[in-house]
N, C-alpha and C positions, 0 to 999 in steps of 0.2 A: 643213904645218900652216897653217891660216888664221889671220890676225890678226883683231882685232876689227873693223877697218874692212871687210875683205873679207867677213867673216861677216855683218856688218850689211847690206852692199850686196847680198849674195846673197839676202837676204830682202826688203829694201826695194824693189829694182827690180822683181821679180815682183809684189810687192804693188801697186805703182803700176800695172803693166800690167793686173792683174786688176780693180782698182777702176775704171780707165778703161774697161774692157770693160763693166762694169755701167752706168757713166754713159752710154756710147754705145749702150746697149741691145742689146749683141751677143747672139747666139744663146746660150741657156743651155748647150747641148751644147758649144759652143766654149769657154765659160767653164770647164766641168768638165774638158775636155781640157787646157786651160792649167793649171788647178789641179793635175791629176795630173802634168803635166810638171815643174812647179816646186815643188809641195808634195805629193809622194807620201805615202801612208800610212806607209811604212817607209823610213827614210833611214839609210844606213850612217854610223856615227859616225867621225869622224876619230880614228884610234887614238892620235895624238900630242896631241890636245886634252885639256885638263883636264876631269875628270868634270863639274865644275860648269858649265863653258862648254857642254859637250855637252848637259847637261840643260836649260840656259837656251835654247839654240837650238832644241832639240826642242820644248820647251813653247811657244815663240813660234810655230813652224811649225804645231803642232797646234791652237793657239787660232785662228790665222788660217784654217786649213783648216776648222775648225768654223764660223766666221763665214761663209765663202764658201758652204759647204753649206747653211747656214740661209738665206742670201740667195737661193740657187737654189731651195730648196724652198718658201719662204714669200713669195708675191707681195706681200702686205700689209706684212710686215716689210721686204722689200726696198725698197718705195716709201718707207716711213717712214724707213728708214736713209739712203737717198739724199737725202731732203729735209732731215732733221734732224741726222744724225750724221756723214755722210761728211766734211764740211768739218772738223769738230772732230777726228775720228780720223785722217783721211788727207788733209787739206787743205794749206794753205800752209805751216804749220809742219813738217809731215811732208816736204813737197817741199823746203823749205829745208835740213832736216837731211840728206836724201838727197843733195842737191847738195853739201853740205859734205863728206859721206863720199866722194863721187865725186872731189872735188878732192883730198882727202887721199890717196886711192888713186892718183890720177894723179901727184901730187907724189912719192909714195914710189916709184912705178914709174920715173918720170923720174930719180930719184936713183940707182937701181941700174943703169940702162941705160948703156952706154958713150957717150961724147961722139960725136956724129955727125962723120964725116970727109968733108969736101967732095970730096976727091980720089977717093972711092970711088963 
């Protein structure tokens, strides 16, 4: 079962990747392939997750998927989004939040790993 940090990172890191692809003006086909890899239409739900958590994660993934598909389809909207909305939606605050989640995940991972032994 994923915890909230892991679930959030599993969305935030691919979001960053996809937004960076738009900023760098990557080929739209590459963006679509990356979208399918990280945000497929159908995702198997974690059977141990609470129904509410599954619904929230699914909605988040679907909304982001819709945004990316709109950005791919509509050149005018894409340019307007990159100029006016990207920083607000996925800029420095989003990046800071993602970094915080990553540190939380790494700290949790470090706490469950055994102490390293120098003699090994």
